[in-house]
One Martini backbone bead per residue (centre of mass of N, CA, C, O) as a GRO file, in nm:
protein
  442
    1UNK     BB    1  -2.787   1.192  -0.692
    2UNK     BB    2  -2.669   1.043  -0.442
    3UNK     BB    3  -2.541   0.821  -0.605
    4UNK     BB    4  -2.350   0.988  -0.779
    5UNK     BB    5  -2.199   1.120  -0.550
    6UNK     BB    6  -2.114   0.853  -0.408
    7UNK     BB    7  -1.943   0.740  -0.646
    8UNK     BB    8  -1.742   0.974  -0.647
    9UNK     BB    9  -1.654   0.964  -0.348
   10UNK     BB   10  -1.595   0.664  -0.325
   11UNK     BB   11  -1.500   0.509  -0.583
   12UNK     BB   12  -1.322   0.729  -0.705
   13UNK     BB   13  -1.128   0.766  -0.467
   14UNK     BB   14  -1.032   0.475  -0.426
   15UNK     BB   15  -0.919   0.435  -0.713
   16UNK     BB   16  -0.726   0.671  -0.710
   17UNK     BB   17  -0.554   0.570  -0.478
   18UNK     BB   18  -0.465   0.304  -0.605
   19UNK     BB   19  -0.331   0.428  -0.862
   20UNK     BB   20  -0.138   0.618  -0.709
   21UNK     BB   21   0.040   0.397  -0.595
   22UNK     BB   22   0.150   0.298  -0.862
   23UNK     BB   23   0.252   0.572  -0.972
   24UNK     BB   24   0.461   0.649  -0.749
   25UNK     BB   25   0.645   0.394  -0.784
   26UNK     BB   26   0.698   0.413  -1.078
   27UNK     BB   27   0.840   0.696  -1.057
   28UNK     BB   28   1.055   0.610  -0.858
   29UNK     BB   29   1.159   0.399  -1.103
   30UNK     BB   30   1.137   0.556  -1.374
   31UNK     BB   31   0.849   0.517  -1.495
   32UNK     BB   32   0.653   0.560  -1.763
   33UNK     BB   33   0.331   0.731  -1.774
   34UNK     BB   34   0.065   0.742  -2.002
   35UNK     BB   35  -0.184   0.635  -1.810
   36UNK     BB   36  -0.456   0.773  -1.609
   37UNK     BB   37  -0.743   0.575  -1.506
   38UNK     BB   38  -1.088   0.616  -1.463
   39UNK     BB   39  -1.166   0.345  -1.578
   40UNK     BB   40  -1.281   0.204  -1.880
   41UNK     BB   41  -1.230   0.246  -2.197
   42UNK     BB   42  -1.335   0.512  -2.327
   43UNK     BB   43  -1.261   0.836  -2.350
   44UNK     BB   44  -1.406   1.123  -2.214
   45UNK     BB   45  -1.188   1.277  -2.025
   46UNK     BB   46  -0.909   1.515  -1.978
   47UNK     BB   47  -0.543   1.544  -1.909
   48UNK     BB   48  -0.221   1.659  -2.002
   49UNK     BB   49   0.086   1.572  -1.814
   50UNK     BB   50   0.333   1.542  -1.985
   51UNK     BB   51   0.325   1.189  -2.030
   52UNK     BB   52   0.033   1.207  -1.895
   53UNK     BB   53  -0.299   1.074  -1.915
   54UNK     BB   54  -0.563   1.213  -1.753
   55UNK     BB   55  -0.857   1.002  -1.708
   56UNK     BB   56  -1.203   0.940  -1.805
   57UNK     BB   57  -1.393   0.655  -1.833
   58UNK     BB   58  -1.687   0.471  -1.924
   59UNK     BB   59  -1.612   0.230  -1.716
   60UNK     BB   60  -1.693   0.212  -1.362
   61UNK     BB   61  -1.493  -0.072  -1.277
   62UNK     BB   62  -1.231   0.106  -1.223
   63UNK     BB   63  -0.868   0.105  -1.301
   64UNK     BB   64  -0.562   0.256  -1.451
   65UNK     BB   65  -0.215   0.215  -1.549
   66UNK     BB   66  -0.003   0.302  -1.819
   67UNK     BB   67   0.295   0.172  -1.894
   68UNK     BB   68   0.582   0.169  -2.032
   69UNK     BB   69   0.641  -0.137  -2.149
   70UNK     BB   70   0.437  -0.340  -2.111
   71UNK     BB   71   0.316  -0.631  -2.090
   72UNK     BB   72   0.126  -0.765  -2.355
   73UNK     BB   73  -0.069  -0.940  -2.153
   74UNK     BB   74  -0.190  -0.701  -2.055
   75UNK     BB   75  -0.503  -0.552  -2.060
   76UNK     BB   76  -0.353  -0.237  -2.030
   77UNK     BB   77  -0.101  -0.212  -2.249
   78UNK     BB   78  -0.179  -0.189  -2.534
   79UNK     BB   79   0.005  -0.150  -2.867
   80UNK     BB   80   0.298  -0.115  -2.729
   81UNK     BB   81   0.591  -0.258  -2.734
   82UNK     BB   82   0.867  -0.323  -2.603
   83UNK     BB   83   1.209  -0.158  -2.653
   84UNK     BB   84   1.417  -0.117  -2.384
   85UNK     BB   85   1.377   0.119  -2.243
   86UNK     BB   86   1.460   0.258  -1.928
   87UNK     BB   87   1.141   0.375  -1.888
   88UNK     BB   88   1.045   0.080  -1.880
   89UNK     BB   89   0.904  -0.175  -1.716
   90UNK     BB   90   1.062  -0.427  -1.852
   91UNK     BB   91   1.347  -0.294  -1.757
   92UNK     BB   92   1.289  -0.380  -1.485
   93UNK     BB   93   1.300  -0.529  -1.206
   94UNK     BB   94   1.105  -0.755  -1.052
   95UNK     BB   95   1.091  -0.617  -0.767
   96UNK     BB   96   0.989  -0.349  -0.887
   97UNK     BB   97   0.730  -0.458  -1.014
   98UNK     BB   98   0.608  -0.577  -0.754
   99UNK     BB   99   0.593  -0.302  -0.602
  100UNK     BB  100   0.400  -0.168  -0.800
  101UNK     BB  101   0.168  -0.376  -0.748
  102UNK     BB  102   0.164  -0.338  -0.426
  103UNK     BB  103   0.099  -0.025  -0.390
  104UNK     BB  104  -0.204  -0.012  -0.421
  105UNK     BB  105  -0.303  -0.189  -0.180
  106UNK     BB  106  -0.134  -0.046   0.036
  107UNK     BB  107  -0.276   0.231   0.014
  108UNK     BB  108  -0.558   0.118   0.086
  109UNK     BB  109  -0.456   0.030   0.387
  110UNK     BB  110  -0.369   0.331   0.468
  111UNK     BB  111  -0.595   0.541   0.407
  112UNK     BB  112  -0.789   0.498   0.660
  113UNK     BB  113  -0.614   0.621   0.868
  114UNK     BB  114  -0.631   0.916   0.758
  115UNK     BB  115  -0.939   0.933   0.734
  116UNK     BB  116  -1.019   0.871   1.033
  117UNK     BB  117  -0.827   1.074   1.173
  118UNK     BB  118  -0.930   1.333   1.038
  119UNK     BB  119  -1.229   1.306   1.124
  120UNK     BB  120  -1.174   1.305   1.429
  121UNK     BB  121  -1.041   1.587   1.441
  122UNK     BB  122  -1.289   1.742   1.326
  123UNK     BB  123  -1.554   1.585   1.454
  124UNK     BB  124  -1.480   1.311   1.588
  125UNK     BB  125  -1.523   1.032   1.776
  126UNK     BB  126  -1.689   0.736   1.752
  127UNK     BB  127  -1.911   0.657   2.024
  128UNK     BB  128  -2.080   0.510   2.242
  129UNK     BB  129  -2.331   0.634   2.443
  130UNK     BB  130  -2.260   0.453   2.703
  131UNK     BB  131  -1.975   0.552   2.797
  132UNK     BB  132  -2.100   0.798   2.994
  133UNK     BB  133  -2.243   0.602   3.164
  134UNK     BB  134  -2.327   0.452   3.433
  135UNK     BB  135  -2.222   0.184   3.619
  136UNK     BB  136  -2.472  -0.058   3.550
  137UNK     BB  137  -2.618  -0.343   3.618
  138UNK     BB  138  -2.717  -0.598   3.433
  139UNK     BB  139  -2.786  -0.871   3.289
  140UNK     BB  140  -2.643  -1.154   3.399
  141UNK     BB  141  -2.444  -1.386   3.354
  142UNK     BB  142  -2.430  -1.701   3.493
  143UNK     BB  143  -2.084  -1.683   3.498
  144UNK     BB  144  -2.064  -1.437   3.672
  145UNK     BB  145  -1.868  -1.308   3.926
  146UNK     BB  146  -2.080  -1.099   4.030
  147UNK     BB  147  -2.302  -1.303   4.113
  148UNK     BB  148  -2.129  -1.449   4.339
  149UNK     BB  149  -2.143  -1.165   4.527
  150UNK     BB  150  -2.456  -1.042   4.465
  151UNK     BB  151  -2.509  -0.912   4.204
  152UNK     BB  152  -2.748  -0.702   4.040
  153UNK     BB  153  -2.971  -0.572   3.867
  154UNK     BB  154  -2.924  -0.212   3.903
  155UNK     BB  155  -2.662  -0.187   4.016
  156UNK     BB  156  -2.449   0.071   4.145
  157UNK     BB  157  -2.130   0.175   4.068
  158UNK     BB  158  -1.922   0.385   4.289
  159UNK     BB  159  -1.658   0.190   4.292
  160UNK     BB  160  -1.332   0.124   4.107
  161UNK     BB  161  -1.042   0.094   4.212
  162UNK     BB  162  -1.077   0.412   4.321
  163UNK     BB  163  -1.305   0.489   4.117
  164UNK     BB  164  -1.529   0.728   4.100
  165UNK     BB  165  -1.800   0.691   3.927
  166UNK     BB  166  -1.815   0.491   3.704
  167UNK     BB  167  -1.817   0.400   3.375
  168UNK     BB  168  -1.827   0.225   3.084
  169UNK     BB  169  -1.562   0.348   2.988
  170UNK     BB  170  -1.376   0.248   3.214
  171UNK     BB  171  -1.393  -0.064   3.122
  172UNK     BB  172  -1.350  -0.039   2.806
  173UNK     BB  173  -1.079   0.130   2.803
  174UNK     BB  174  -0.915  -0.034   3.020
  175UNK     BB  175  -1.037  -0.285   3.112
  176UNK     BB  176  -0.914  -0.607   3.269
  177UNK     BB  177  -0.614  -0.566   3.401
  178UNK     BB  178  -0.733  -0.623   3.668
  179UNK     BB  179  -0.759  -0.921   3.856
  180UNK     BB  180  -0.889  -0.722   4.073
  181UNK     BB  181  -1.212  -0.601   4.203
  182UNK     BB  182  -1.277  -0.318   4.380
  183UNK     BB  183  -1.614  -0.260   4.519
  184UNK     BB  184  -1.895  -0.041   4.509
  185UNK     BB  185  -2.255  -0.048   4.589
  186UNK     BB  186  -2.598   0.024   4.506
  187UNK     BB  187  -2.917  -0.068   4.692
  188UNK     BB  188  -3.176   0.087   4.798
  189UNK     BB  189  -2.962   0.304   4.937
  190UNK     BB  190  -2.741   0.084   4.979
  191UNK     BB  191  -2.412  -0.008   5.076
  192UNK     BB  192  -2.174  -0.208   4.908
  193UNK     BB  193  -1.924  -0.476   4.896
  194UNK     BB  194  -1.645  -0.609   4.687
  195UNK     BB  195  -1.484  -0.898   4.520
  196UNK     BB  196  -1.332  -0.953   4.187
  197UNK     BB  197  -1.239  -1.205   3.974
  198UNK     BB  198  -1.064  -1.181   3.630
  199UNK     BB  199  -0.956  -1.441   3.561
  200UNK     BB  200  -0.964  -1.486   3.210
  201UNK     BB  201  -1.098  -1.192   3.169
  202UNK     BB  202  -1.182  -0.935   2.902
  203UNK     BB  203  -1.492  -0.896   2.916
  204UNK     BB  204  -1.709  -0.679   3.078
  205UNK     BB  205  -1.980  -0.835   3.014
  206UNK     BB  206  -1.905  -1.086   3.205
  207UNK     BB  207  -1.950  -0.900   3.468
  208UNK     BB  208  -2.192  -0.657   3.396
  209UNK     BB  209  -2.290  -0.692   3.130
  210UNK     BB  210  -2.479  -0.508   2.925
  211UNK     BB  211  -2.502  -0.221   2.799
  212UNK     BB  212  -2.674   0.048   2.755
  213UNK     BB  213  -2.947   0.106   2.526
  214UNK     BB  214  -2.966   0.083   2.170
  215UNK     BB  215  -3.052  -0.078   1.864
  216UNK     BB  216  -2.873  -0.035   1.570
  217UNK     BB  217  -2.921  -0.028   1.231
  218UNK     BB  218  -2.630  -0.054   1.008
  219UNK     BB  219  -2.747  -0.309   0.829
  220UNK     BB  220  -2.852  -0.476   0.530
  221UNK     BB  221  -2.760  -0.797   0.445
  222UNK     BB  222  -3.065  -0.892   0.332
  223UNK     BB  223  -3.350  -0.833   0.127
  224UNK     BB  224  -3.464  -1.143   0.161
  225UNK     BB  225  -3.508  -1.094   0.443
  226UNK     BB  226  -3.733  -1.023   0.696
  227UNK     BB  227  -3.665  -0.723   0.778
  228UNK     BB  228  -3.708  -0.583   0.505
  229UNK     BB  229  -3.993  -0.690   0.442
  230UNK     BB  230  -4.113  -0.554   0.720
  231UNK     BB  231  -3.943  -0.245   0.714
  232UNK     BB  232  -3.654  -0.240   0.782
  233UNK     BB  233  -3.391   0.005   0.834
  234UNK     BB  234  -3.155   0.201   0.830
  235UNK     BB  235  -3.130   0.354   1.156
  236UNK     BB  236  -3.292   0.184   1.312
  237UNK     BB  237  -3.452   0.125   1.638
  238UNK     BB  238  -3.453  -0.139   1.856
  239UNK     BB  239  -3.668  -0.184   2.146
  240UNK     BB  240  -3.860  -0.439   2.090
  241UNK     BB  241  -3.943  -0.793   2.181
  242UNK     BB  242  -4.225  -0.910   2.272
  243UNK     BB  243  -4.226  -0.650   2.491
  244UNK     BB  244  -3.913  -0.651   2.522
  245UNK     BB  245  -3.646  -0.497   2.610
  246UNK     BB  246  -3.356  -0.389   2.387
  247UNK     BB  247  -3.029  -0.286   2.485
  248UNK     BB  248  -2.878  -0.520   2.305
  249UNK     BB  249  -2.747  -0.727   2.081
  250UNK     BB  250  -2.733  -0.992   2.245
  251UNK     BB  251  -3.042  -0.973   2.332
  252UNK     BB  252  -3.154  -0.990   2.051
  253UNK     BB  253  -3.038  -1.257   1.972
  254UNK     BB  254  -3.161  -1.417   2.206
  255UNK     BB  255  -3.462  -1.353   2.133
  256UNK     BB  256  -3.462  -1.483   1.854
  257UNK     BB  257  -3.377  -1.774   1.941
  258UNK     BB  258  -3.618  -1.810   2.139
  259UNK     BB  259  -3.845  -1.763   1.918
  260UNK     BB  260  -3.763  -1.865   1.654
  261UNK     BB  261  -4.009  -1.922   1.392
  262UNK     BB  262  -4.182  -1.716   1.513
  263UNK     BB  263  -4.356  -1.447   1.537
  264UNK     BB  264  -4.232  -1.118   1.575
  265UNK     BB  265  -4.268  -0.841   1.790
  266UNK     BB  266  -4.161  -0.519   1.667
  267UNK     BB  267  -4.004  -0.227   1.792
  268UNK     BB  268  -3.945   0.081   1.613
  269UNK     BB  269  -3.720   0.361   1.554
  270UNK     BB  270  -3.784   0.652   1.330
  271UNK     BB  271  -3.686   0.889   1.481
  272UNK     BB  272  -4.007   0.983   1.603
  273UNK     BB  273  -4.103   0.706   1.495
  274UNK     BB  274  -4.325   0.442   1.569
  275UNK     BB  275  -4.310   0.081   1.503
  276UNK     BB  276  -4.506  -0.210   1.429
  277UNK     BB  277  -4.367  -0.535   1.372
  278UNK     BB  278  -4.372  -0.838   1.172
  279UNK     BB  279  -4.142  -1.116   1.229
  280UNK     BB  280  -3.997  -1.399   1.045
  281UNK     BB  281  -3.774  -1.597   1.099
  282UNK     BB  282  -3.474  -1.745   0.967
  283UNK     BB  283  -3.254  -1.979   0.859
  284UNK     BB  284  -2.894  -1.978   0.922
  285UNK     BB  285  -2.556  -1.895   0.887
  286UNK     BB  286  -2.297  -1.808   1.054
  287UNK     BB  287  -1.959  -1.731   1.082
  288UNK     BB  288  -1.930  -2.040   1.221
  289UNK     BB  289  -2.165  -2.234   1.079
  290UNK     BB  290  -2.414  -2.187   1.238
  291UNK     BB  291  -2.740  -2.248   1.314
  292UNK     BB  292  -2.975  -1.978   1.279
  293UNK     BB  293  -3.171  -1.718   1.369
  294UNK     BB  294  -3.280  -1.465   1.121
  295UNK     BB  295  -3.319  -1.116   0.982
  296UNK     BB  296  -3.094  -0.949   0.803
  297UNK     BB  297  -2.888  -0.795   1.016
  298UNK     BB  298  -2.692  -0.534   1.144
  299UNK     BB  299  -2.566  -0.432   1.474
  300UNK     BB  300  -2.559  -0.154   1.709
  301UNK     BB  301  -2.480   0.115   1.871
  302UNK     BB  302  -2.525   0.418   1.957
  303UNK     BB  303  -2.383   0.735   1.854
  304UNK     BB  304  -2.112   0.958   1.931
  305UNK     BB  305  -1.911   1.261   1.965
  306UNK     BB  306  -1.558   1.311   2.033
  307UNK     BB  307  -1.293   1.473   2.129
  308UNK     BB  308  -0.954   1.448   1.990
  309UNK     BB  309  -0.642   1.382   1.953
  310UNK     BB  310  -0.387   1.281   1.755
  311UNK     BB  311  -0.301   1.021   1.900
  312UNK     BB  312  -0.590   0.898   1.930
  313UNK     BB  313  -0.673   0.908   1.637
  314UNK     BB  314  -0.449   0.726   1.519
  315UNK     BB  315  -0.483   0.477   1.702
  316UNK     BB  316  -0.779   0.421   1.627
  317UNK     BB  317  -0.743   0.395   1.314
  318UNK     BB  318  -0.541   0.156   1.327
  319UNK     BB  319  -0.728  -0.041   1.471
  320UNK     BB  320  -0.973  -0.029   1.268
  321UNK     BB  321  -0.807  -0.119   1.021
  322UNK     BB  322  -0.710  -0.390   1.135
  323UNK     BB  323  -0.988  -0.508   1.186
  324UNK     BB  324  -1.091  -0.486   0.893
  325UNK     BB  325  -0.880  -0.663   0.763
  326UNK     BB  326  -0.937  -0.922   0.921
  327UNK     BB  327  -1.232  -0.944   0.835
  328UNK     BB  328  -1.183  -0.981   0.531
  329UNK     BB  329  -1.004  -1.232   0.556
  330UNK     BB  330  -1.228  -1.402   0.685
  331UNK     BB  331  -1.429  -1.380   0.447
  332UNK     BB  332  -1.248  -1.521   0.244
  333UNK     BB  333  -1.238  -1.784   0.402
  334UNK     BB  334  -1.540  -1.842   0.391
  335UNK     BB  335  -1.566  -1.860   0.089
  336UNK     BB  336  -1.362  -2.096   0.044
  337UNK     BB  337  -1.527  -2.290   0.265
  338UNK     BB  338  -1.859  -2.211   0.239
  339UNK     BB  339  -1.970  -2.021   0.483
  340UNK     BB  340  -2.001  -1.813   0.235
  341UNK     BB  341  -2.193  -1.669   0.003
  342UNK     BB  342  -2.154  -1.516  -0.296
  343UNK     BB  343  -2.445  -1.367  -0.303
  344UNK     BB  344  -2.350  -1.160  -0.066
  345UNK     BB  345  -2.217  -0.997  -0.252
  346UNK     BB  346  -2.095  -0.689  -0.402
  347UNK     BB  347  -2.130  -0.479  -0.654
  348UNK     BB  348  -2.135  -0.175  -0.809
  349UNK     BB  349  -2.440  -0.161  -0.758
  350UNK     BB  350  -2.446  -0.196  -0.449
  351UNK     BB  351  -2.232   0.028  -0.391
  352UNK     BB  352  -2.390   0.262  -0.513
  353UNK     BB  353  -2.633   0.233  -0.321
  354UNK     BB  354  -2.467   0.270  -0.056
  355UNK     BB  355  -2.354   0.549  -0.132
  356UNK     BB  356  -2.628   0.692  -0.141
  357UNK     BB  357  -2.710   0.642   0.148
  358UNK     BB  358  -2.459   0.773   0.280
  359UNK     BB  359  -2.519   1.064   0.180
  360UNK     BB  360  -2.791   1.077   0.327
  361UNK     BB  361  -2.667   1.035   0.622
  362UNK     BB  362  -2.365   1.132   0.591
  363UNK     BB  363  -2.029   1.168   0.658
  364UNK     BB  364  -1.977   0.915   0.832
  365UNK     BB  365  -2.086   0.706   0.630
  366UNK     BB  366  -1.894   0.776   0.404
  367UNK     BB  367  -1.622   0.727   0.555
  368UNK     BB  368  -1.681   0.433   0.636
  369UNK     BB  369  -1.718   0.325   0.346
  370UNK     BB  370  -1.441   0.407   0.235
  371UNK     BB  371  -1.280   0.241   0.432
  372UNK     BB  372  -1.398  -0.039   0.370
  373UNK     BB  373  -1.335  -0.039   0.057
  374UNK     BB  374  -1.033  -0.003   0.079
  375UNK     BB  375  -0.982  -0.264   0.229
  376UNK     BB  376  -1.100  -0.451   0.024
  377UNK     BB  377  -0.929  -0.369  -0.220
  378UNK     BB  378  -0.654  -0.440  -0.090
  379UNK     BB  379  -0.701  -0.743  -0.029
  380UNK     BB  380  -0.822  -0.852  -0.302
  381UNK     BB  381  -0.569  -0.759  -0.484
  382UNK     BB  382  -0.376  -0.985  -0.327
  383UNK     BB  383  -0.482  -1.203  -0.470
  384UNK     BB  384  -0.375  -1.496  -0.661
  385UNK     BB  385  -0.512  -1.355  -0.927
  386UNK     BB  386  -0.545  -1.321  -1.231
  387UNK     BB  387  -0.509  -0.954  -1.299
  388UNK     BB  388  -0.427  -0.905  -1.033
  389UNK     BB  389  -0.185  -0.802  -0.828
  390UNK     BB  390  -0.135  -1.079  -0.701
  391UNK     BB  391  -0.087  -1.219  -0.974
  392UNK     BB  392   0.166  -1.059  -1.061
  393UNK     BB  393   0.338  -1.135  -0.815
  394UNK     BB  394   0.334  -1.432  -0.862
  395UNK     BB  395   0.457  -1.439  -1.144
  396UNK     BB  396   0.721  -1.297  -1.060
  397UNK     BB  397   0.807  -1.507  -0.852
  398UNK     BB  398   0.826  -1.750  -1.039
  399UNK     BB  399   1.034  -1.619  -1.228
  400UNK     BB  400   1.248  -1.583  -1.007
  401UNK     BB  401   1.281  -1.884  -0.953
  402UNK     BB  402   1.352  -1.958  -1.261
  403UNK     BB  403   1.516  -1.710  -1.402
  404UNK     BB  404   1.262  -1.675  -1.602
  405UNK     BB  405   1.043  -1.630  -1.838
  406UNK     BB  406   0.758  -1.670  -1.952
  407UNK     BB  407   0.564  -1.725  -2.192
  408UNK     BB  408   0.341  -1.565  -2.376
  409UNK     BB  409   0.127  -1.788  -2.381
  410UNK     BB  410   0.109  -1.837  -2.074
  411UNK     BB  411   0.033  -1.544  -1.990
  412UNK     BB  412  -0.226  -1.531  -2.154
  413UNK     BB  413  -0.364  -1.760  -2.010
  414UNK     BB  414  -0.350  -1.659  -1.731
  415UNK     BB  415  -0.518  -1.395  -1.781
  416UNK     BB  416  -0.775  -1.532  -1.904
  417UNK     BB  417  -0.856  -1.684  -1.654
  418UNK     BB  418  -0.895  -1.436  -1.471
  419UNK     BB  419  -1.094  -1.284  -1.647
  420UNK     BB  420  -1.320  -1.492  -1.656
  421UNK     BB  421  -1.361  -1.518  -1.357
  422UNK     BB  422  -1.434  -1.216  -1.299
  423UNK     BB  423  -1.671  -1.190  -1.497
  424UNK     BB  424  -1.849  -1.402  -1.381
  425UNK     BB  425  -1.855  -1.285  -1.092
  426UNK     BB  426  -1.972  -1.004  -1.164
  427UNK     BB  427  -2.230  -1.100  -1.301
  428UNK     BB  428  -2.348  -1.258  -1.065
  429UNK     BB  429  -2.345  -1.031  -0.851
  430UNK     BB  430  -2.504  -0.825  -1.016
  431UNK     BB  431  -2.765  -0.994  -1.042
  432UNK     BB  432  -2.820  -1.002  -0.734
  433UNK     BB  433  -2.844  -0.699  -0.699
  434UNK     BB  434  -3.081  -0.652  -0.893
  435UNK     BB  435  -3.280  -0.855  -0.763
  436UNK     BB  436  -3.290  -0.714  -0.481
  437UNK     BB  437  -3.423  -0.441  -0.617
  438UNK     BB  438  -3.670  -0.571  -0.682
  439UNK     BB  439  -3.990  -0.581  -0.581
  440UNK     BB  440  -4.006  -0.894  -0.537
  441UNK     BB  441  -3.737  -0.853  -0.316
  442UNK     BB  442  -3.867  -0.587  -0.132
   0.00000   0.00000   0.00000
């Protein structure tokens, strides 16, 4: 049931938003829309309003709008060829048709801004729990300028450039905009002072070390990797590795690299339950293509929620959406260069499973997944692949350069190539999703 609810909330809404973008711009240019469909294939149910049949179809692998007088080479064009009527798509200028194609992905990239900002205003913005904790020096990097003036782990910063009793939020939210830090700190009840130059440093962890807290498992990146096989699940908190406390993600990564391929004794907390697990790391490539020891999880700090105003909510959502967009673009680049394997992608099967887990975890997980999927759909649909929106835009651009349309035979071949490519990719990724869910792989 959670999976069904998740698919409706996540995939259904994201597809609806995407097609709504096409629909709105099509109507803006006075193009008649005959069908607005969530899913492909036979019509299950729906309602007709004006000229448009709003329907839900049998195959939940996407959606489409069918505009009057579409190019007959489009897979969702129907069986009615263009007549030249002024309200038909092919009667419009190429730049208008290109904007109609662009509108779906564009709305997908805008939607997370409204979604995240709205959630932040209602529930609050998710921030790491350590933000409000006192600024206390942790294990310092070897090249930290703080170490050069004598700061040590557990020193408590009592004043930072005139700010009394600063927190970790003080340095993370303000950053290191000041090139010189005047500070006082306490150690064993005694007060000391010093001055730190931060020239060329932007990350506060390079000065004060990693913030305190626990490492939260926010995703299982591969169920065939050691962490899942050992019993680690999403929302588990990793507390120790080989008996050593692990307060941050970087320290966890460092501990795993130091451990090498030897069995690691890991203590995790799941709710109020503590578990001792044995995990044997495996080698793999990170996002930079470097060979590292891996567990098959992504981690982050534990979060809490704080109330924010409209301006802060919108600014934060814009930043998060921008960061997410850049990350998806980077992943596409890694796929094209071979640094990331295609088998790590998820199909509708994997997404439906993730949506079910998100519903079980709560509204924040659902909202975060919807925002991530909307960004993914927006970016991927802009790729210049035949059958995708980016492919349509590419074809219209080439026709604009030529100042005449390609032949029907060429456009049919163009669409067929894209369709075959996507079908093969979908089947391959779906196969991997199913295999990861089988008992043999989990």
